[in-house]
DSSP file (Angstrom, degrees, kcal/mol; ACC not computed):
  #  RESIDUE AA STRUCTURE BP1 BP2  ACC     N-H-->O    O-->H-N    N-H-->O    O-->H-N    TCO  KAPPA ALPHA  PHI   PSI    X-CA   Y-CA   Z-CA
    1    1 A M              0   0    0      0, 0.0     2,-0.1     0, 0.0     0, 0.0   0.000 360.0 360.0 360.0 132.5    0.0    0.0    0.0
    2    2 A A        -     0   0    0      1,-0.1     2,-0.5     0, 0.0     0, 0.0  -0.423 360.0-130.0 -74.1 143.3    1.4    3.4   -1.0
    3    3 A T        -     0   0    0     -2,-0.1     2,-0.2    74,-0.0    -1,-0.1  -0.818  23.7-121.4 -93.8 131.3    1.8    6.1    1.6
    4    4 A E        -     0   0    0     -2,-0.5     3,-0.1     1,-0.2    73,-0.1  -0.521  18.9-166.5 -70.4 135.3    0.4    9.4    0.7
    5    5 A I  S    S+     0   0    0     52,-0.2    72,-2.6    -2,-0.2     2,-0.6   0.915  77.4  56.9 -88.5 -51.4    2.8   12.3    0.7
    6    6 A L  E     +A   76   0A   0     70,-0.2    70,-0.2     1,-0.2    -1,-0.2  -0.732  60.2 168.4 -81.0 114.9    0.3   15.2    0.6
    7    7 A L  E     -     0   0A   0     68,-2.7     2,-0.3    -2,-0.6    69,-0.2   0.814  65.4  -6.2 -99.2 -35.0   -1.9   14.9    3.7
    8    8 A N  E     -A   75   0A   0     67,-1.2    67,-2.5     2,-0.0    -1,-0.3  -0.893  47.3-151.6-163.8 128.3   -3.8   18.2    3.8
    9    9 A D      > -     0   0    0     -2,-0.3     5,-0.6    65,-0.2    65,-0.1   0.408  40.7-127.8 -89.2   4.9   -3.3   21.3    1.8
   10   10 A G  T   5S-     0   0    0      1,-0.2    -2,-0.0     2,-0.2    64,-0.0   0.831  80.1 -30.9  59.0  38.4   -4.6   23.5    4.7
   11   11 A G  T   5S-     0   0    0      1,-0.1    -1,-0.2     2,-0.0    63,-0.0   0.779 119.4 -54.0  86.1  30.2   -7.2   25.3    2.7
   12   12 A A  T   5S+     0   0    0     59,-0.0    -2,-0.2     1,-0.0    -1,-0.1   0.777  92.3 127.8  79.4  35.0   -5.5   25.2   -0.6
   13   13 A P  T   5 +     0   0    0      0, 0.0    59,-0.2     0, 0.0     2,-0.1   0.579  51.5 102.1 -83.3 -11.7   -2.0   26.8    0.0
   14   14 A A      < -     0   0    0     -5,-0.6     2,-0.4    57,-0.1    57,-0.2  -0.425  51.6-169.6 -74.9 145.3   -0.4   23.7   -1.7
   15   15 A R  E     -G   70   0B   0     55,-2.6    55,-2.1    -2,-0.1     2,-0.7  -0.996  13.8-153.0-134.0 132.5    0.8   23.8   -5.2
   16   16 A I  E     -G   69   0B   0     -2,-0.4    53,-0.2    53,-0.2    51,-0.0  -0.896  24.1-170.7-102.5 109.2    1.9   20.9   -7.2
   17   17 A L  E     -G   68   0B   0     51,-3.0    51,-2.8    -2,-0.7     2,-0.5  -0.830  18.9-128.3-111.2 140.7    4.5   22.2   -9.8
   18   18 A P  E     +G   67   0B   0      0, 0.0     2,-0.3     0, 0.0    49,-0.2  -0.702  38.5 154.7 -90.1 131.0    5.9   20.3  -12.7
   19   19 A F  E     -G   66   0B   0     47,-2.5    47,-2.9    -2,-0.5     2,-0.5  -0.834  42.6-104.8-136.3 179.4    9.7   20.3  -13.1
   20   20 A K  E     -G   65   0B   0     20,-0.3    22,-2.2    -2,-0.3     2,-0.3  -0.936  37.3-122.5-108.3 135.9   12.4   18.1  -14.6
   21   21 A A  B     -h   42   0B   0     43,-3.0    42,-2.7    -2,-0.5     2,-0.9  -0.601  11.8-157.6 -81.4 133.1   14.5   16.0  -12.4
   22   22 A N  S    S-     0   0    0     20,-3.4    22,-0.3    -2,-0.3    40,-0.1  -0.781  78.9 -11.7-104.4  83.8   18.2   16.3  -12.3
   23   23 A G  S    S-     0   0    0     -2,-0.9    40,-0.2    20,-0.1    41,-0.1  -0.177 107.2 -49.3 104.3 157.3   19.0   12.8  -10.8
   24   24 A A        -     0   0    0     38,-0.1     2,-0.4    -2,-0.1    20,-0.2  -0.408  55.4-167.0 -63.0 137.1   16.6   10.3   -9.3
   25   25 A I  B     -L   60   0C   0     35,-2.4    35,-3.2    -2,-0.1     2,-0.3  -0.991  11.4-141.9-129.1 134.5   14.2   11.5   -6.6
   26   26 A T    >   -     0   0    0     -2,-0.4     3,-1.7    33,-0.2    30,-0.3  -0.760  33.5-100.9 -93.7 140.9   12.1    9.5   -4.2
   27   27 A G  T 3  S+     0   0    0     -2,-0.3    30,-0.2     1,-0.3    32,-0.1  -0.404 110.8  31.6 -55.3 131.1    8.6   10.7   -3.3
   28   28 A G  T 3  S+     0   0    0     28,-2.9    51,-2.5     1,-0.4     2,-0.3   0.373  91.6 122.2  94.8   0.2    8.8   12.4    0.1
   29   29 A E    <   -     0   0    0     -3,-1.7    27,-2.6    27,-0.2    -1,-0.4  -0.681  67.0-113.6 -91.1 148.0   12.3   13.7   -0.3
   30   30 A V  E     -I   55   0B   0     66,-2.6    15,-2.6    -2,-0.3     2,-0.3  -0.584  36.1-161.5 -75.5 140.0   13.0   17.3   -0.1
   31   31 A V  E     -IJ  54  44B   0     23,-2.3    22,-2.1    -2,-0.3    23,-1.1  -0.835   8.6-159.9-123.5 159.4   14.2   18.9   -3.3
   32   32 A E  E     -IJ  52  43B   0     11,-2.6    11,-2.3    -2,-0.3     2,-0.4  -0.902  31.3 -96.6-133.1 161.6   16.0   22.1   -4.3
   33   33 A I  E     - J   0  42B   0     18,-1.8     2,-0.4    -2,-0.3     9,-0.2  -0.662  37.8-121.5 -81.3 133.4   16.4   24.1   -7.5
   34   34 A E        -     0   0    0      7,-3.3     6,-2.2    -2,-0.4     7,-0.2  -0.629  27.7-174.1 -77.9 123.1   19.4   23.3   -9.5
   35   35 A L        +     0   0    0     -2,-0.4     2,-0.3     4,-0.2     4,-0.2   0.502  63.1  35.0-100.6  -6.3   21.4   26.6   -9.9
   36   36 A S  S    S+     0   0    0      2,-0.1     2,-1.4     0, 0.0     4,-0.1  -0.900 112.6   9.2-140.1 169.7   24.1   25.5  -12.2
   37   37 A G  S    S+     0   0    0     -2,-0.3     2,-0.6     1,-0.2    -3,-0.0  -0.416 138.2  22.2  65.1 -94.3   24.5   23.1  -15.1
   38   38 A T  S >  S-     0   0    0     -2,-1.4     3,-2.0   -16,-0.0    -4,-0.2  -0.416  92.9-168.0-100.3  55.4   20.8   22.2  -15.7
   39   39 A A  T 3   +     0   0    0     -2,-0.6    -4,-0.2     1,-0.3     3,-0.1  -0.146  66.8  31.4 -52.6 135.9   19.5   25.4  -14.0
   40   40 A G  T 3  S+     0   0    0     -6,-2.2   -20,-0.3     1,-0.5    -1,-0.3   0.151  94.8 106.2 100.5 -16.3   15.8   25.3  -13.3
   41   41 A D    <   -     0   0    0     -3,-2.0    -7,-3.3    -7,-0.2    -1,-0.5  -0.343  67.7-120.4 -78.4 171.3   15.6   21.6  -12.8
   42   42 A V  E     +hJ  21  33B   0    -22,-2.2   -20,-3.4    -9,-0.2     2,-0.3  -0.900  29.3 176.5-117.8 152.3   15.2   20.1   -9.3
   43   43 A R  E     - J   0  32B   0    -11,-2.3   -11,-2.6    -2,-0.3   -20,-0.1  -0.908  46.3 -68.6-141.5 165.1   17.4   17.6   -7.5
   44   44 A Q  E     - J   0  31B   0    -22,-0.3   -13,-0.3    -2,-0.3    52,-0.1  -0.348  66.5-103.5 -51.8 132.5   17.6   16.0   -4.1
   45   45 A A        -     0   0    0    -15,-2.6    51,-0.3    51,-0.2     2,-0.1  -0.341  31.4-132.4 -67.8 144.6   18.3   18.7   -1.6
   46   46 A A    >   -     0   0    0      1,-0.2     3,-1.6    49,-0.1    48,-0.1  -0.436  44.4 -65.7 -85.6 165.6   21.8   19.0   -0.2
   47   47 A A  T 3  S-     0   0    0      1,-0.3    46,-0.2    -2,-0.1    -1,-0.2  -0.240 119.5  -2.1 -56.4 132.9   22.7   19.4    3.5
   48   48 A D  T 3  S-     0   0    0     44,-2.9    -1,-0.3     1,-0.2    45,-0.1   0.803  90.9-173.5  57.5  30.9   21.4   22.7    4.9
   49   49 A S    <   -     0   0    0     -3,-1.6     3,-0.2     1,-0.1    43,-0.2  -0.279  22.9-168.3 -63.8 139.2   20.1   23.7    1.6
   50   50 A V  S    S+     0   0    0      1,-0.1    -1,-0.1     3,-0.0    -2,-0.0   0.344  82.3  61.8-105.8   1.3   18.8   27.3    1.3
   51   51 A V        +     0   0    0    -18,-0.0   -18,-1.8     2,-0.0    -1,-0.1  -0.029  68.1 145.8-116.0  32.2   17.2   26.8   -2.1
   52   52 A T  E     -I   32   0B   0     -3,-0.2   -20,-0.3   -20,-0.2     3,-0.1  -0.435  22.9-179.4 -67.4 143.9   14.7   24.1   -1.1
   53   53 A C  E     -     0   0B   0    -22,-2.1     2,-0.3     1,-0.3   -21,-0.2   0.469  49.6 -63.4-123.8  -8.1   11.6   24.4   -3.1
   54   54 A G  E     -I   31   0B   0    -23,-1.1   -23,-2.3    16,-0.1     2,-0.4  -0.998  57.6 -61.4 160.0-156.7    9.4   21.6   -1.8
   55   55 A V  E     -IK  30  69B   0     14,-1.9    14,-3.0    -2,-0.3     2,-0.2  -0.991  47.3-107.9-132.9 135.8    8.9   17.9   -1.5
   56   56 A S  E     - K   0  68B   0    -27,-2.6   -28,-2.9    -2,-0.4    12,-0.2  -0.463  19.8-160.2 -67.0 126.8    8.6   15.4   -4.3
   57   57 A L  S    S+     0   0    0     10,-3.2     2,-0.3    -2,-0.2   -52,-0.2   0.831  74.8   7.5 -75.7 -32.1    5.1   14.1   -4.5
   58   58 A T  S    S-     0   0    0      9,-0.6   -30,-0.2   -32,-0.1     9,-0.1  -0.848  94.5 -75.6-137.9 170.7    6.2   10.9   -6.4
   59   59 A D        -     0   0    0     -2,-0.3     2,-0.4   -33,-0.2   -33,-0.2  -0.446  46.7-161.7 -68.0 147.9    9.3    9.1   -7.5
   60   60 A A  B     -L   25   0C   0    -35,-3.2   -35,-2.4    -2,-0.1     2,-0.2  -0.997   9.5-139.7-134.4 137.8   11.1   10.8  -10.4
   61   61 A A    >   -     0   0    0     -2,-0.4     3,-2.6     4,-0.3   -40,-0.4  -0.586  46.1 -78.8 -91.4 158.5   13.7    9.2  -12.7
   62   62 A D  T 3  S+     0   0    0      1,-0.3   -40,-0.2    -2,-0.2    -1,-0.1  -0.329 120.5   8.3 -58.6 135.6   16.7   11.3  -13.8
   63   63 A N  T 3  S+     0   0    0    -42,-2.7    -1,-0.3     1,-0.2   -41,-0.1   0.489 111.3 115.3  71.5   2.1   15.7   13.7  -16.7
   64   64 A G  S <  S-     0   0    0     -3,-2.6   -43,-3.0     1,-0.1    -1,-0.2  -0.398  78.6 -74.0 -96.6 177.7   12.1   12.7  -16.1
   65   65 A P  E     -G   20   0B   0      0, 0.0     2,-0.4     0, 0.0    -4,-0.3  -0.462  43.3-161.5 -71.8 143.2    9.1   14.7  -14.8
   66   66 A A  E     -G   19   0B   0    -47,-2.9   -47,-2.5    -2,-0.2     2,-0.6  -0.992   7.6-152.8-126.7 123.4    9.1   15.6  -11.2
   67   67 A N  E     -G   18   0B   0     -2,-0.4   -10,-3.2   -49,-0.2    -9,-0.6  -0.866  20.3-167.3 -99.2 115.7    5.9   16.8   -9.3
   68   68 A I  E     -GK  17  56B   0    -51,-2.8   -51,-3.0    -2,-0.6     2,-0.5  -0.896  12.0-146.1-114.1 133.4    6.9   19.0   -6.5
   69   69 A I  E     +GK  16  55B   0    -14,-3.0   -14,-1.9    -2,-0.4     2,-0.3  -0.809  27.3 164.7 -90.7 131.0    4.6   20.1   -3.6
   70   70 A T  E     +G   15   0B   0    -55,-2.1   -55,-2.6    -2,-0.5   -16,-0.1  -0.964  12.7 113.9-141.1 161.2    5.2   23.5   -2.2
   71   71 A G    >   -     0   0    0     -2,-0.3     3,-1.8   -57,-0.2    61,-0.2  -0.076  61.4 -96.0 138.1 122.3    3.3   25.9    0.0
   72   72 A H  T 3  S+     0   0    0     62,-0.3    61,-0.2     1,-0.2    -2,-0.0  -0.353 108.6  13.9 -60.4 125.4    3.7   27.3    3.5
   73   73 A G  T 3  S+     0   0    0     59,-3.0    -1,-0.2     1,-0.3     2,-0.1   0.424  86.0 146.7  91.3   2.0    1.7   25.3    6.1
   74   74 A V    <   -     0   0    0     -3,-1.8    58,-3.0    58,-0.3     2,-0.5  -0.472  47.4-128.5 -70.5 138.7    1.0   22.2    3.9
   75   75 A L  E     +AB   8 131A   0    -67,-2.5   -68,-2.7    56,-0.2   -67,-1.2  -0.785  39.6 166.3 -90.5 126.7    0.9   18.9    5.8
   76   76 A L  E     -AB   6 130A   0     54,-2.9    54,-3.3    -2,-0.5     2,-0.7  -0.947  44.2-122.2-140.2 154.9    3.2   16.3    4.2
   77   77 A N  E     + B   0 129A   0    -72,-2.6     2,-0.4    -2,-0.3    52,-0.2  -0.920  45.1 179.7 -92.3 114.3    4.7   12.9    4.9
   78   78 A I  E     - B   0 128A   0     50,-2.7    50,-2.2    -2,-0.7   -49,-0.2  -0.967  33.2-104.3-127.0 138.9    8.4   13.7    4.5
   79   79 A Y  E     + B   0 127A   0    -51,-2.5    19,-2.7    -2,-0.4     2,-0.3  -0.411  45.3 176.2 -61.8 129.5   11.4   11.4    4.9
   80   80 A A  E     -cB  98 126A   0     46,-2.9    46,-2.2    17,-0.3     2,-0.4  -0.964  18.9-142.8-135.2 150.6   13.2   12.0    8.2
   81   81 A T  E     +cB  99 125A   0     17,-2.5    19,-0.7    -2,-0.3    44,-0.2  -0.871  57.3   0.2-116.4 146.9   16.2   10.2    9.8
   82   82 A G  S    S-     0   0    0     42,-2.4     2,-0.2    -2,-0.4    41,-0.2  -0.212 104.8 -15.5  79.0-168.3   16.7    9.5   13.5
   83   83 A A        -     0   0    0     39,-0.1     2,-0.4    37,-0.1    17,-0.2  -0.511  63.0-172.1 -72.0 134.8   14.6   10.3   16.6
   84   84 A V  B     -M  121   0D   0     37,-3.1    37,-2.0    -2,-0.2     2,-0.3  -0.995   7.6-167.9-134.8 134.8   11.9   12.8   16.1
   85   85 A A    >   -     0   0    0     -2,-0.4     3,-1.8    35,-0.2    32,-0.2  -0.788  39.8 -89.5-111.5 157.4    9.6   14.5   18.6
   86   86 A V  T 3  S+     0   0    0     -2,-0.3    32,-0.2     1,-0.2     3,-0.1  -0.488 115.1  25.0 -64.3 133.3    6.5   16.5   18.0
   87   87 A G  T 3  S+     0   0    0     30,-2.8    -1,-0.2     1,-0.3    31,-0.1   0.245  87.2 138.4  95.3 -11.8    7.4   20.2   17.6
   88   88 A D    <   -     0   0    0     -3,-1.8    29,-2.7    28,-0.1     2,-0.4  -0.368  52.4-126.6 -65.3 150.1   11.1   19.5   16.5
   89   89 A L  E     -D  116   0A   0     13,-0.3     2,-0.4    27,-0.2    13,-0.3  -0.834  23.2-144.1 -96.1 134.9   12.3   21.7   13.6
   90   90 A G  E     -D  115   0A   0     25,-3.5    24,-2.9    -2,-0.4    25,-0.9  -0.809  14.3-171.5-105.8 137.8   13.8   19.8   10.6
   91   91 A I  E     -E   99   0A   0      8,-2.4     8,-2.6    -2,-0.4     2,-0.3  -0.820  35.1-100.6-115.2 162.3   16.7   20.8    8.5
   92   92 A V  E     -E   98   0A   0     20,-0.4   -44,-2.9    -2,-0.3     6,-0.2  -0.652  35.9-157.7 -87.4 141.0   17.7   19.0    5.3
   93   93 A N    >   -     0   0    0      4,-2.9     3,-2.0    -2,-0.3     4,-0.2  -0.520  40.6 -82.9-103.5-178.1   20.7   16.6    5.5
   94   94 A A  T 3  S+     0   0    0      1,-0.3   -47,-0.1    -2,-0.2    -2,-0.0   0.628 124.2  59.0 -58.5 -16.2   22.9   15.3    2.7
   95   95 A D  T 3  S-     0   0    0      2,-0.2    -1,-0.3   -49,-0.1   -49,-0.1   0.363 116.2-105.6 -99.6   4.4   20.4   12.7    1.6
   96   96 A G  S <  S+     0   0    0     -3,-2.0   -66,-2.6     1,-0.3     2,-0.3   0.659  87.3 112.9  82.0  13.9   17.5   15.0    0.9
   97   97 A V  S    S-     0   0    0    -68,-0.2    -4,-2.9    -4,-0.2    -1,-0.3  -0.789  73.8 -93.9-119.0 165.6   15.7   13.9    4.1
   98   98 A L  E     -cE  80  92A   0    -19,-2.7   -17,-2.5    -2,-0.3     2,-0.4  -0.493  28.3-160.6 -81.1 143.7   14.9   15.8    7.3
   99   99 A D  E     +cE  81  91A   0     -8,-2.6    -8,-2.4   -19,-0.2     3,-0.2  -0.999  10.2 179.2-123.7 124.9   17.3   15.7   10.3
  100  100 A F        +     0   0    0    -19,-0.7   -15,-0.2    -2,-0.4   -11,-0.1   0.075  51.4 105.3-115.2  22.9   15.7   16.8   13.6
  101  101 A T        +     0   0    0    -20,-0.1    -1,-0.1   -10,-0.1     2,-0.1   0.630  56.9  88.0 -80.4 -15.0   18.6   16.3   15.8
  102  102 A G  S    S-     0   0    0    -13,-0.3   -13,-0.3    -3,-0.2     2,-0.1  -0.415  87.7-102.6 -76.1 155.5   19.5   20.0   16.3
  103  103 A T     >  -     0   0    0      1,-0.1     4,-2.6    -2,-0.1     5,-0.2  -0.462  31.8-112.7 -74.2 156.8   17.9   22.0   19.1
  104  104 A A  H  > S+     0   0    0      1,-0.2     4,-2.6     2,-0.2     5,-0.2   0.884 117.7  49.8 -53.7 -46.6   15.0   24.3   18.1
  105  105 A A  H  > S+     0   0    0      2,-0.2     4,-1.9     1,-0.2    -1,-0.2   0.881 112.0  46.7 -64.1 -41.2   17.1   27.4   19.0
  106  106 A T  H  > S+     0   0    0      2,-0.2     4,-1.3     1,-0.2    -2,-0.2   0.932 115.3  45.6 -70.7 -47.0   20.1   26.2   17.0
  107  107 A V  H  X>S+     0   0    0     -4,-2.6     5,-1.0     1,-0.2     4,-0.9   0.935 114.3  47.8 -66.0 -47.6   18.1   25.2   13.9
  108  108 A A  H  <5S+     0   0    0     -4,-2.6     3,-0.4     1,-0.2    -1,-0.2   0.859 109.1  54.4 -61.0 -39.2   16.0   28.5   13.9
  109  109 A A  H  <5S+     0   0    0     -4,-1.9    -1,-0.2     1,-0.2    -2,-0.2   0.845 105.3  53.1 -63.0 -31.8   19.1   30.6   14.4
  110  110 A A  H  <5S-     0   0    0     -4,-1.3    -1,-0.2    -3,-0.4    -2,-0.2   0.728 101.3-137.3 -80.1 -19.4   20.7   29.0   11.2
  111  111 A G  T  <5S+     0   0    0     -4,-0.9    -3,-0.2    -3,-0.4    -2,-0.1   0.673  73.5 109.6  75.3  17.2   17.7   29.9    9.2
  112  112 A T      < +     0   0    0     -5,-1.0   -20,-0.4   -20,-0.0     2,-0.1   0.350  36.2 126.6-109.6   6.7   17.6   26.5    7.5
  113  113 A D        +     0   0    0     -6,-0.5   -22,-0.2     1,-0.1     3,-0.1  -0.415  25.7 171.0 -67.1 137.8   14.5   24.9    9.1
  114  114 A V        +     0   0    0    -24,-2.9    19,-2.9     1,-0.3    20,-0.7   0.538  56.8  17.2-122.4  -9.8   12.1   23.7    6.6
  115  115 A A  E     -DF  90 132A   0    -25,-0.9   -25,-3.5    17,-0.3     2,-0.4  -0.995  57.2-134.3-159.5 157.9    9.5   21.7    8.5
  116  116 A I  E     -DF  89 131A   0     15,-2.0    15,-2.3    -2,-0.3   -27,-0.2  -0.977  31.6-118.3-118.8 132.1    8.1   21.1   11.9
  117  117 A A  E     - F   0 130A   0    -29,-2.7   -30,-2.8    -2,-0.4    13,-0.2  -0.418  25.1-178.4 -71.2 136.9    7.4   17.5   13.1
  118  118 A L  S    S+     0   0    0     11,-3.2     2,-0.3   -32,-0.2    12,-0.2   0.326  71.2  28.6-115.6   3.9    3.7   16.7   13.9
  119  119 A E  S    S-     0   0    0     10,-0.6     2,-0.2   -34,-0.2   -32,-0.1  -0.932  83.1-102.8-150.2 173.2    4.4   13.1   15.0
  120  120 A T        -     0   0    0     -2,-0.3     2,-0.3   -34,-0.1   -35,-0.2  -0.602  19.7-169.9-101.1 159.8    7.3   11.0   16.6
  121  121 A Q  B     -M   84   0D   0    -37,-2.0   -37,-3.1    -2,-0.2     3,-0.1  -0.950  13.7-152.6-145.5 130.7    9.7    8.6   15.2
  122  122 A A        -     0   0    0     -2,-0.3     2,-0.3     1,-0.2   -39,-0.1   0.902  64.8 -48.9 -75.8 -42.7   11.9    6.5   17.5
  123  123 A S  S    S+     0   0    0    -41,-0.2    -1,-0.2   -40,-0.1     2,-0.1  -0.961  92.5  53.4-172.9-179.8   14.8    6.0   15.1
  124  124 A G  S    S-     0   0    0     -2,-0.3   -42,-2.4    -3,-0.1     2,-0.5  -0.320  89.2 -47.1  81.4-158.1   15.8    5.0   11.6
  125  125 A L  E    S+B   81   0A   0    -44,-0.2     2,-0.3    -2,-0.1   -44,-0.2  -0.974  71.7 131.6-119.6 126.7   14.6    6.4    8.3
  126  126 A G  E     -B   80   0A   0    -46,-2.2   -46,-2.9    -2,-0.5     2,-0.5  -0.989  59.0 -81.1-164.9 171.1   10.8    6.9    7.7
  127  127 A L  E     -B   79   0A   0     -2,-0.3     2,-0.4   -48,-0.2   -48,-0.2  -0.716  46.8-167.6 -83.2 129.9    8.1    9.2    6.5
  128  128 A V  E     -B   78   0A   0    -50,-2.2   -50,-2.7    -2,-0.5     2,-0.4  -0.948  26.5-113.5-121.9 138.6    7.1   11.6    9.3
  129  129 A K  E     +B   77   0A   0     -2,-0.4   -11,-3.2   -52,-0.2   -10,-0.6  -0.594  52.0 164.0 -72.3 121.0    4.0   13.8    9.3
  130  130 A C  E     -BF  76 117A   0    -54,-3.3   -54,-2.9    -2,-0.4     2,-0.6  -0.920  42.7-122.5-137.1 164.2    5.3   17.5    9.1
  131  131 A M  E     -BF  75 116A   0    -15,-2.3   -15,-2.0    -2,-0.3     2,-0.3  -0.961  33.4-129.8-109.6 124.5    4.1   20.9    8.4
  132  132 A W  E     - F   0 115A   0    -58,-3.0   -59,-3.0    -2,-0.6   -58,-0.3  -0.560  20.4-168.0 -74.7 131.5    6.2   22.5    5.5
  133  133 A L              0   0    0    -19,-2.9   -18,-0.2    -2,-0.3   -61,-0.1   0.466 360.0 360.0-103.3  -4.6    7.4   25.9    6.6
  134  134 A R              0   0    0    -20,-0.7   -62,-0.3   -63,-0.2    -1,-0.1   0.492 360.0 360.0-103.8 360.0    8.7   27.3    3.3
């Protein structure tokens, strides 16, 4: 059974935008705009990315269509790693997934937080219900 990535658009702030993938992307991963080479395409977000544009709605093959969800306040299932507690702020790690290991003050001061956790995860890698902040 597939897991839904888009949970609630919160009164229609969500936008699903078409892009071209620069590399393979898994549904639920955070993506960023490619700024060099194939500028304007999206790719899996790099660690602490400041050019994140949303979350991949579905899997995308390299050079294939990529459907990206964006919109402040949208509820999404996003891949996260490690222990997660409700209210934690997430930043992007090197794998295009969220990392909730920093303290809220540290993450907010860095200005790289992209989501807030709305459920817990004990450990490992999994889809976590989050509110997208960008």
